[in-house]
C-alpha positions, -999 to 999 in steps of 0.1 A, spaced: -183 113 -187 -157 136 -174 -136 128 -143 -142 147 -111 -117 175 -101 -83 168 -86 -87 158 -49 -59 181 -39 -60 213 -60 -95 209 -75 -83 215 -111 -101 195 -138 -87 160 -145 -81 154 -182 -48 137 -186 -48 98 -185 -19 81 -167 -30 45 -173 -63 28 -180 -65 -7 -165 -101 -14 -176 -128 -24 -152 -118 -44 -121 -134 -56 -89 -124 -43 -55 -89 -57 -49 -97 -69 -14 -132 -82 -22 -123 -119 -17 -151 -143 -24 -166 -171 -4 -176 -203 -22 -213 -194 -21 -206 -160 -38 -190 -175 -70 -222 -175 -90 -232 -140 -80 -225 -109 -100 -194 -90 -88 -194 -52 -91 -165 -40 -113 -154 -4 -115 -132 16 -138 -96 14 -128 -84 45 -147 -56 66 -131 -53 103 -141 -25 128 -135 -35 164 -126 -20 188 -152 -19 215 -125 -3 198 -94 8 165 -109 -10 143 -83 -17 108 -98 -51 96 -87 -81 75 -92 -118 85 -92 -137 74 -60 -161 47 -73 -162 27 -41 -163 46 -8 -136 42 19 -163 29 42 -172 1 18 -136 -9 13 -122 -6 49 -150 -13 73 -144 -51 71 -108 -57 59 -88 -88 52 -53 -74 53 -34 -81 85 1 -66 87 15 -91 112 16 -120 86 47 -106 70 79 -112 90 98 -86 69 71 -60 77 73 -68 114 111 -63 114 106 -31 95 82 -18 122 105 -29 151 135 -11 136 114 21 130 102 20 167 138 17 180 149 46 158 121 69 168 126 62 204 163 71 201 159 102 179 130 117 197 138 107 232 104 91 237 96 78 272 69 71 297 54 106 293 52 104 255 23 94 233 26 77 199 -5 77 177 -6 55 146 -32 63 119 -44 31 101 -28 10 129 -41 -23 115 -36 -52 140 -12 -34 163 18 -47 143 38 -14 150 25 1 182 33 -31 201 70 -23 198 66 12 213 44 -3 240 71 -29 249 95 0 255 71 17 280 56 44 257 19 51 257 2 44 223 -31 48 206 -42 33 173 -68 48 149 -81 20 126 -114 21 106 -117 -17 102 -134 -30 133 -125 -66 126 -88 -57 124 -90 -34 154 -103 -63 174 -71 -82 168 -51 -52 181 -73 -50 211 -66 -86 219 -29 -76 220 -38 -49 245 -30 -22 220 -56 7 226 -74 13 193 -100 38 183 -123 25 155 -126 55 133 -116 71 100 -89 97 105 -95 134 95 -102 167 111 -132 155 131 -114 125 146 -83 146 153 -102 173 171 -120 147 192 -88 129 202 -69 162 209 -98 174 231 -97 141 250 -60 147 258 -44 125 231 -22 151 214 8 132 200 45 135 202 48 112 172 21 104 146 29 76 122 10 68 91 23 38 71 8 31 37 -24 50 44 -19 83 26 -28 67 -7 -60 52 8 -76 85 16 -102 100 -7 -105 133 12 -67 140 11 -70 176 24 -92 166 54 -68 138 63 -36 158 63 -53 187 81 -60 162 109 -22 158 115 -19 195 122 -46 193 148 -34 162 167 3 169 167 20 185 197 39 218 190 73 200 190 61 167 176 66 151 142 46 131 117 61 103 97 43 91 66 53 61 44 40 55 9 52 37 -23 73 61 -43 57 72 -76 92 75 -92 97 37 -86 62 29 -98 69 46 -131 105 35 -135 97 -2 -127 62 -4 -142 46 -13 -109 11 -8 -123 -3 -35 -100 0 -12 -70 -29 8 -86 -62 -4 -72 -94 11 -60 -84 15 -23 -53 34 -34 -69 67 -44 -36 87 -49 1 80 -58 28 103 -45 61 119 -53 80 138 -26 74 170 -46 36 166 -46 34 153 -10 55 183 1 30 207 -15 1 189 2 16 191 37 26 227 32 -9 237 24 -20 224 58 7 241 79 32 212 80 68 212 67 84 181 54 120 183 67 135 149 61 129 118 39 141 82 40 143 59 10 129 25 20 129 -9 2 94 -17 13 65 -22 -13 88 -20 -42 105 12 -31 89 37 -6 96 70 9 92 79 46 85 116 51 93 134 84 72 165 89 67 190 117 46 222 123 56 249 98 62 271 128 88 247 143 121 265 136 141 238 154 139 214 124 155 224 91 154 205 58 181 178 55 205 170 27 184 138 22 153 159 15 171 180 -11 187 150 -27 154 132 -33 137 163 -45 165 170 -70 164 133 -82 127 135 -88 132 167 -109 160 150 -129 137 120 -135 110 143 -148 84 142 -121 79 179 -124 71 175 -161 37 163 -174 54 145 -203 70 120 -180 36 106 -170 23 102 -205 44 72 -216 37 49 -186 7 31 -202 29 16 -230 52 -2 -205 21 -16 -187 9 -31 -219 43 -48 -224 41 -64 -190 7 -78 -198 20 -94 -230 49 -110 -211 27 -125 -185 2 -139 -210 29 -153 -233 46 -171 -204 14 -186 -189 0 -197 -222 33 -213 -232 34 -231 -198 -1 -244 -202 6 -257 -237 37 -274 -224 16 -292 -198 33 -273 -168 14 -266 -136 16 -230 -125 3 -219 -91 4 -186 -73 19 -175 -40 1 -148 -21 -32 -131 -23 -23 -94 -22 -44 -66 -35 -17 -59 -62 -20 -95 -75 -57 -89 -81 -50 -59 -102 -25 -78 -122 -46 -109 -128 -78 -90 -136 -60 -66 -160 -43 -96 -178 -75 -117 -177 -57 -146 -159 -80 -172 -143 -76 -208 -129 -70 -221 -163 -36 -205 -163 -28 -203 -125 -45 -232 -109 -47 -218 -74 -27 -195 -51 -17 -198 -14 -15 -174 14 -3 -176 50 -33 -156 63 -60 -179 75 -85 -151 68 -80 -156 31 -76 -194 29 -107 -210 15 -118 -179 -4 -113 -169 -40 -96 -140 -57 -121 -114 -68 -129 -113 -105 -107 -141 -117 -120 -165 -90 -87 -183 -84 -90 -204 -52 -68 -196 -22 -52 -224 -1 -27 -227 27 9 -229 16 10 -266 23 -10 -271 -8 21 -264 -29 39 -294 -14 9 -316 -21 6 -307 -58 43 -301 -66 39 -275 -93 64 -266 -120 62 -229 -114 52 -206 -85 40 -172 -97 49 -147 -69 21 -121 -67 35 -100 -38 67 -95 -58 79 -69 -32 83 -99 -8 101 -120 -33 132 -127 -12 111 -136 19 89 -160 -1 118 -177 -20 134 -183 14 103 -197 30 96 -220 0 132 -231 -7 122 -268 -4 103 -266 -37 136 -268 -55 137 -305 -45 115 -313 -75 128 -286 -98 101 -260 -92 110 -225 -103 97 -190 -92 82 -164 -115 82 -127 -108 61 -104 -131 74 -69 -123 92 -49 -137 96 -75 -164 87 -112 -162 116 -132 -147 119 -169 -141 142 -176 -111 
């Protein structure tokens, strides 16, 4: 069976990037009464388009099935909240936002970001497809439209008087199966002098640091600046600046405006990142072809460590229940026989089980009750936050394990 055409340029997809086998939906957490039921598994095979170099997955599960009832709540990470607050303060200063301005966030989750604009007297509007998550935002008095974003939603909001001075879209560009419709929506909703900022994990870091676990079914596409710039340009938007961010293992924040807006010119930062990507080889197909070998090496390291720990009688537990952890554990075939349980601060995940591998999820207090020998950090991008929160485990000699980019025992 051949893959469908590229979701951006429609060229045929023939070149494999990495094949992670068959995996369940990464946020398909299980209740106890579901453990004996069959779980759907889908191919987790990423391709790179030979024409435009967009790395992408096929759409086996629809966006509606993934995001209508969602168990990721942004406000449970203190680091992410600080990141959002700093962003809001910067945009307020740079754009001169005030009482007459409107900030629209696409994929606004539980109001984690818009609350900081609201506190400074700026009108806000969230657009969030997951009704259960939008309900949390509404409880914080953050106005939220329950909808998927694209041309139709953008037209409806613009006609209702919600054209935006600033549109922000954090870690959602990858989640969109209809990429062209989504980006075209920005053009329709943005005021003539407004800007769009978009954050996403940087493909260059994914390749360089073997971050294969950030590949999962709800991430349909994986972006470089070079490819994202081409996508925005096709829809009448010009990327004029870019920030490098430490979030999610290394991200980019693009700043874009209407192509007709002559007041914003490309910055030295934009040209520096684009030049670095070219030097790294992101404009060359050959760069993408060796990634799978590094992924297999990480799998070997993870299994060798966990098997050795079990044979030595050591107790290994997990920390976190992120989507990336479910990719890693399912690809490596790691179940509760190797990682007894994991913990998560989100009460929405506690008492459930990881999809596929069926490892139970407890509250963090469980670690202090069982006193494990090792804590395997699944959201490795939050490693410093987690090590700080769990510093007391050193009292009994417990050590932390981080799997990416190469397995490390701290």
